[in-house]
C-alpha positions as CSV (number, residue, x, y, z in Angstrom):
1,X,-22.4,11.7,18.1
2,X,-19.7,9.2,18.9
3,X,-18.0,7.2,16.1
4,X,-17.4,3.5,16.9
5,X,-14.1,2.8,15.2
6,X,-14.8,-1.0,15.6
7,X,-17.5,-0.6,13.0
8,X,-15.2,1.2,10.5
9,X,-12.4,-1.4,10.4
10,X,-11.3,-4.6,11.8
11,X,-8.3,-6.8,11.4
12,X,-8.2,-10.5,11.8
13,X,-5.3,-13.0,11.9
14,X,-6.5,-14.5,8.6
15,X,-5.5,-11.3,6.8
16,X,-9.1,-10.4,6.0
17,X,-9.2,-6.7,6.5
18,X,-11.9,-4.0,6.3
19,X,-10.6,-0.5,5.9
20,X,-12.5,2.7,5.7
21,X,-11.3,5.7,3.6
22,X,-13.1,8.7,2.2
23,X,-11.5,7.9,-1.2
24,X,-12.3,4.2,-1.3
25,X,-13.1,1.2,0.9
26,X,-11.3,-2.2,1.1
27,X,-13.3,-5.3,1.7
28,X,-10.4,-7.7,2.2
29,X,-6.7,-8.1,1.6
30,X,-5.0,-11.4,0.9
31,X,-1.3,-11.6,1.3
32,X,0.7,-14.1,-0.7
33,X,4.4,-14.5,-0.8
34,X,5.1,-12.4,-3.9
35,X,1.7,-10.9,-4.5
36,X,-1.1,-9.1,-2.7
37,X,-4.7,-9.0,-3.7
38,X,-7.0,-6.2,-2.5
39,X,-10.7,-6.7,-2.9
40,X,-12.5,-3.3,-2.9
41,X,-16.0,-2.7,-1.6
42,X,-17.1,-2.1,-5.2
43,X,-16.3,-5.8,-5.9
44,X,-13.3,-5.0,-8.0
45,X,-9.9,-6.6,-7.2
46,X,-6.4,-5.2,-7.6
47,X,-3.5,-7.7,-7.7
48,X,0.0,-6.3,-7.2
49,X,3.3,-8.1,-7.5
50,X,5.6,-7.4,-4.5
51,X,8.3,-6.4,-6.9
52,X,6.1,-3.8,-8.5
53,X,5.1,-2.3,-5.2
54,X,8.7,-2.2,-4.1
55,X,9.8,-0.5,-7.3
56,X,7.0,2.1,-6.9
57,X,7.8,2.9,-3.3
58,X,6.7,6.4,-2.6
59,X,9.1,7.1,0.3
60,X,11.5,10.1,0.1
61,X,14.5,7.9,-0.3
62,X,13.1,6.0,-3.3
63,X,11.0,8.6,-5.0
64,X,12.7,11.8,-3.8
65,X,11.3,15.0,-2.3
66,X,10.1,18.2,-3.8
67,X,10.7,21.5,-2.0
68,X,8.3,24.5,-2.0
69,X,10.0,25.9,-5.1
70,X,9.4,22.7,-7.1
71,X,13.0,21.5,-7.0
72,X,13.4,17.7,-6.9
73,X,15.9,16.2,-4.5
74,X,17.1,12.6,-4.2
75,X,15.3,9.6,-5.3
76,X,16.9,6.4,-6.4
77,X,16.0,4.0,-9.2
78,X,14.9,0.9,-7.4
79,X,15.9,-2.0,-9.5
80,X,13.4,-4.7,-10.3
81,X,13.8,-7.5,-7.8
82,X,11.6,-10.4,-8.7
83,X,12.7,-12.3,-5.5
84,X,11.3,-9.6,-3.1
85,X,8.3,-10.5,-1.1
86,X,5.9,-8.8,1.2
87,X,6.4,-9.9,4.8
88,X,3.5,-8.0,6.3
89,X,1.5,-4.8,6.0
90,X,-0.1,-2.3,8.3
91,X,-3.0,0.2,8.0
92,X,-1.9,3.8,8.1
93,X,-4.7,5.9,9.4
94,X,-7.8,5.7,7.2
95,X,-5.9,6.5,4.0
96,X,-3.0,4.1,3.3
97,X,-1.1,0.9,3.7
98,X,2.5,0.3,4.7
99,X,4.2,-2.8,3.3
100,X,7.2,-4.5,4.9
101,X,9.4,-6.1,2.2
102,X,11.8,-9.0,2.5
103,X,14.7,-6.7,1.6
104,X,14.1,-4.8,4.8
105,X,12.5,-1.7,3.2
106,X,9.3,-0.4,4.9
107,X,9.2,3.3,4.6
108,X,6.7,3.9,1.9
109,X,3.0,4.7,2.6
110,X,0.8,3.7,-0.3
111,X,-2.4,5.7,-0.4
112,X,-5.6,3.7,-1.0
113,X,-6.4,6.1,-3.8
114,X,-3.1,5.3,-5.5
115,X,-3.6,1.5,-5.0
116,X,-7.2,1.7,-6.3
117,X,-6.3,3.7,-9.4
118,X,-2.9,2.2,-10.4
119,X,-2.9,0.3,-13.7
120,X,0.4,-1.3,-14.7
121,X,1.0,-0.8,-18.4
C-alpha cells in the first residue's frame, strides 16, 4: 500500500497548515508577529508568545546536552525578550516545528507533543 503524503499534510501561503503526527494532529497554525496560535484536530487551541517559545528553546546551545552518563553540559539562560517575534516556521518531519526568531535564532525543534501539552504557569 502506498501512502499519499499529500493527504497527510499540506501547506498554503495563508499559513493554514495541516500536519500529521502519531502524537497529535494540527488543523491550522496562525502566525502573528509576537504570537502563534495552533489549532489542534481535537478543536483545542494553544497560543504561545514568541518570547515564551524563544525562552524555552530546546536546542543544545540553549538547553544544554546530557551525555550517556547523565552529565549535563552547556545550556544558557535565555533572557526574556518581549520584543522577539517569530519570522516564520517550518515543519520538521511528522513530529515537530522549527521557529525562526527575529533575533536570528532558529536551532530548536519543538515537538508537537511538547507544544500540545505545554501549560505556562
